[in-house]
C-alpha positions as CSV (number, residue, x, y, z in Angstrom):
1,M,52.5,36.7,133.8
2,P,55.5,36.0,131.5
3,Q,58.9,37.1,132.6
4,T,59.4,39.5,129.7
5,D,56.1,41.3,130.6
6,N,57.4,41.8,134.1
7,E,60.8,43.0,132.9
8,A,59.1,45.5,130.6
9,R,57.0,46.9,133.5
10,I,60.2,47.2,135.6
11,L,61.9,49.2,132.9
12,L,58.8,51.4,132.5
13,A,58.7,52.0,136.3
14,L,62.4,53.0,136.3
15,Q,61.9,55.3,133.4
16,A,58.9,56.9,135.1
17,Y,60.9,57.3,138.4
18,K,63.7,59.0,136.5
19,N,61.4,61.4,134.6
20,D,59.2,62.4,137.5
21,P,61.1,63.8,140.5
22,E,58.1,63.7,142.8
23,L,57.5,59.9,142.2
24,S,59.1,57.6,144.7
25,L,60.3,54.1,143.9
26,R,57.7,52.5,146.2
27,R,54.9,54.5,144.4
28,A,56.3,53.6,140.9
29,A,56.4,49.9,142.0
30,K,52.7,50.1,143.0
31,L,51.7,51.9,139.8
32,Y,53.4,49.5,137.5
33,Q,52.6,46.4,139.6
34,V,56.1,45.2,140.2
35,N,58.0,44.0,143.2
36,F,59.5,46.9,145.1
37,T,62.7,45.0,146.1
38,T,63.2,44.0,142.4
39,L,62.7,47.6,141.3
40,L,65.1,48.8,144.0
41,R,67.8,46.3,142.9
42,R,67.5,47.4,139.3
43,H,67.7,51.0,140.3
44,N,70.9,50.2,142.2
45,G,72.4,48.6,139.0
46,V,71.9,44.9,139.7
47,Q,70.9,43.1,136.4
48,S,68.2,40.5,136.1
49,R,69.3,36.9,136.5
50,A,68.4,36.2,132.9
51,N,70.8,38.9,131.7
52,T,73.8,37.9,133.8
53,I,76.6,35.6,132.7
54,P,77.3,32.8,135.1
55,K,80.6,32.9,136.9
56,P,81.7,29.3,136.2
57,R,81.2,30.0,132.4
58,K,83.9,28.3,130.4
59,L,84.1,30.5,127.3
60,S,83.8,34.3,126.7
61,N,81.4,35.6,124.1
62,L,84.2,35.9,121.6
63,E,85.4,32.3,122.1
64,E,81.8,31.1,121.8
65,E,81.5,32.9,118.5
66,I,84.7,31.3,117.3
67,V,83.5,27.9,118.1
68,I,80.2,28.6,116.4
69,K,81.8,29.9,113.2
70,Y,84.3,27.1,113.1
71,T,81.5,24.5,113.4
72,L,79.4,26.2,110.8
73,D,82.4,26.4,108.5
74,L,83.1,22.7,108.9
75,N,79.5,22.0,108.0
76,L,79.7,24.1,104.9
77,R,82.8,22.2,103.8
78,G,80.9,19.0,104.0
79,F,82.2,17.7,107.3
80,P,79.4,16.8,109.7
81,P,79.7,18.5,113.0
82,R,80.2,16.3,116.0
83,L,79.8,17.1,119.7
84,R,83.2,15.6,120.3
85,G,84.7,18.2,117.9
86,V,83.1,21.1,119.8
87,E,84.3,19.6,123.1
88,E,87.9,19.2,121.9
89,M,88.0,22.8,120.5
90,T,86.6,24.1,123.8
91,S,89.1,22.1,125.8
92,R,92.0,23.6,123.7
93,L,90.7,27.1,124.3
94,V,90.2,26.5,128.0
95,A,93.6,24.8,128.5
96,N,95.3,28.1,127.7
97,R,93.8,29.7,130.8
98,D,94.5,26.7,133.1
99,M,90.8,26.1,133.8
100,S,89.2,22.7,134.2
101,L,88.1,20.9,131.1
102,V,84.5,20.8,130.0
103,G,82.1,18.2,131.4
104,K,80.2,15.4,129.8
105,R,77.1,17.3,128.9
106,W,78.8,20.7,128.2
107,A,78.9,20.3,124.4
108,R,75.2,19.2,124.2
109,N,74.2,22.1,126.4
110,F,76.3,24.5,124.3
111,V,74.6,23.3,121.1
112,N,71.1,23.6,122.7
113,R,71.9,27.1,123.8
114,H,72.8,28.3,120.3
115,K,69.9,27.7,117.9
116,E,72.0,28.2,114.8
117,L,74.0,25.0,115.7
118,D,71.1,22.9,116.9
119,T,69.8,22.2,113.4
120,R,73.3,21.2,112.2
121,F,73.6,18.5,114.8
122,S,70.3,16.8,114.1
123,C,70.1,14.1,111.5
124,N,66.8,13.6,109.7
125,M,68.0,10.6,107.7
126,T,66.5,7.2,108.6
127,I,68.5,4.0,108.7
128,T,66.7,2.8,105.5
129,E,67.7,5.9,103.6
130,L,71.3,5.6,104.8
131,N,71.4,2.0,103.7
132,A,70.0,2.9,100.3
133,K,72.7,5.6,99.8
134,I,75.5,3.2,100.9
135,Q,74.2,0.5,98.5
136,L,74.2,3.0,95.6
137,L,77.8,4.0,96.4
138,L,78.9,0.4,96.6
139,M,77.2,-0.4,93.3
140,C,79.0,2.6,91.7
141,S,82.3,1.4,93.2
142,Y,81.9,-2.2,92.0
143,E,81.0,-1.0,88.5
144,L,84.1,1.2,88.3
145,Q,86.2,-1.7,89.6
146,R,84.8,-4.1,87.0
147,R,85.5,-1.6,84.2
148,L,89.0,-1.0,85.4
149,R,89.7,-4.7,85.5
150,R,88.3,-5.2,82.0
151,R,90.3,-2.3,80.7
152,L,93.6,-3.3,82.4
153,S,93.4,-7.0,81.9
154,P,95.9,-8.5,79.5
155,L,94.7,-9.4,76.0
156,P,95.3,-12.7,74.3
157,L,98.3,-13.0,71.9
158,G,97.7,-11.4,68.6
159,V,94.9,-9.1,69.7
160,Q,95.6,-5.4,70.0
161,R,93.6,-2.7,71.7
162,P,92.5,0.1,69.4
163,Q,94.6,3.3,69.9
164,R,92.5,6.2,71.1
165,P,93.8,9.8,71.8
166,S,92.2,10.0,75.2
167,L,90.0,8.1,77.6
168,R,86.8,9.7,78.8
169,L,84.4,8.6,81.6
170,N,80.9,9.8,81.3
171,F,79.5,8.2,84.3
172,N,76.2,9.2,85.8
173,L,75.9,8.2,89.5
174,N,72.1,8.4,89.5
175,T,71.4,6.0,86.6
176,L,74.6,3.9,86.7
177,K,74.6,4.4,82.9
178,D,77.9,4.7,81.1
179,E,77.7,6.6,77.8
180,S,81.1,5.3,76.6
181,E,82.9,2.1,77.5
182,D,86.2,3.9,78.3
183,I,87.4,5.0,81.7
184,I,89.1,8.3,82.2
185,V,92.4,8.4,84.0
186,A,93.0,12.2,83.8
187,P,90.4,14.8,82.8
188,Q,90.8,16.1,79.2
189,S,91.3,19.8,78.9
190,Q,89.4,22.0,76.6
191,F,92.5,23.7,75.1
């Protein structure tokens, strides 16, 4: 039987024991098909092992929430979360209490324990997709450099550049198509 089913039956047995003054713990354990010793321990206030917090735990609930929110905030700002960053932040929090630093696998286990972080640390991009994105960015960079060199290169004697009120860059990264041959140095305001 699953653990949650057993836990539910224990809670029902305790509730029946409290509501019926003639029912003994032993009889309630038999009726609800749970272990008498477990029922007795729960009656005495001992929590189930799944509900207890381990003693050598590094962070409190509040500190764990802080680490989670900080990591999600970094992810929203465009910085990819790294296990090393979680580890360093935890080490700083733990250093204030003179506890030992976190171990090798602590950050990975922390991420696995909190499902909202687990998806942020997995990367679905293949090497081929990554290389394609890098090549696109390099092509854009080379094209901008070429245009800047052409724009800033000295002209032969006697040739003057046409005077224009402003320079504008209408550069589309997806198509690498430039609508005008000029490069913007500062954005032009609407006013």
